[in-house]
N, C-alpha and C positions, 0 to 999 in steps of 0.2 A: 463188639457192637455191630449190629446189622444195619445194612443200608437198604432203603426202599428202592426197588427197580425204577429207573427213570429219574432218580433224584439228581438235581443239579448241584455240582460241587464247584465252588469257586476257589481259585488259587492264584498265586503270583508265579509266573513262569518266565524268568528273564532269558531262558535259552529256548524259547518256543521255536520249533522248526518252521522255516519259511514256507515250505510246501503245505504244511498244515494250516498256516495262516492264510495262504492263497486259497485253499479249499473253502475256508469259511468266508472269505471275501466273495468268492464265486457263488457259494450257496446262499449268501445273504442278499445278493443283488448289488453289493457295493463295488464289485470288480470294475465296472466301467469308470468309476470315479477314482480308481487307484491303479498303480502300475502293476496290475496282476500278472501280466505276461513277462515281467522282468524279475525273475526269482532272485538274482543277486541284489537288486535294489530293495526288494521286500526284506531280504536278510539284513541289509544295512538299516532299514527302518526299525526292525526289531532290535538289532544290536545297539543302536544309538538311542532307543527309547529309555526313559528313566524308570518306567513302570509298565509291565505287561500283565494284565489281569485276564484270566481265562475262566470259561465256564465249560465244564465237561458233564456229559450225561452218559452214564455207564462207561466212563473212560474215554468217550469220543468227544473231541472238541466241537462245541456247538456255538461258542461265542468268544470274542476277544475285545478287550478295551486296551488301547495303546495310548500312553500318556507321556507328555514331556512336562517335567516339573522340577522345582527346586525344593520341594517338600517343606517349604517355610512360608511362602506367600502366594504363589500361583501355580496352577496346573492347567495344561491344555490337553483335553481329551481329544486326540487327533483322529482316532479310529474307534468306532463302536460298531461291531458287526456281529449279527446273530443269524445263524442258518435259518432259512425259512421254516424248516421242519420244527424248529424250537421257538419260533416267534409265537407270542400269545401265552408263553409260559413264564413271563416276567423275568426272562434272562437279562434283557437290557437293563431293567431296573436293578437287578442283582449285581450286574457288572458295574453300574454307576455307584451303587452303594459300597461295593468292595473297593472301588477306586477312591471314593471319598474317604473311606476309613484308612486306606493306605497312605494317602497324601497328608492326612491329618486335618484337624479343625482350623488350623491357622491359614491354610491355603484355600483360595477360591478355586472353583472348577469352572472352566470355560470350554465350550465346544461350538463348532459351526455345524449346523444340521444340514444333511442332504435334503434337497427339496421334498422328497417323498416322506421324510422322517419328522417333519415339523410337527405334525399332529401327535406323534408319539410323545415328544418332549412336552407339548402342551398338556396331553393326557396325564402324564406322570407328575405334573405340577412344577416342572423345572422353570424357574423364572427366565423371561426373555431379557436380553440386553438391548437397550434402546439405541445405543451408538456403537458401531463397530466399523472398522476399516480394514481393508486387506489388498495386497498386491497378489494377483494370480501368479502361479508358478509358470515358468517358461516352458517346461515339458514334464 
């Protein structure tokens, strides 16, 4: 079976390398909102996530969706990062679709959008949640 050059391949990668994750955070513009300079912390974030969905183009990681979930009722998509070079190729939508498929139809999917990404979620038709509350992290 042949693959088209540039085809985006989605997969579940529970052992994703923290340095590779960091590169996508930097190339997506999400690094300032994540502990991108703390590789051990990024490794813990990946290790303790319940689901890590990736997007690769010609074998190169171009997107990551990191989710905390019970696979039965709820799922929190904590990180959705797509390299700027792959933005506009529907990689974010693909990562969300693959995440929803992996957590199953019984689990709701929730995320908190970065301010610059709100229009993306509106554009793909993801419903807004009217009431949400949060404590910011200490560091």
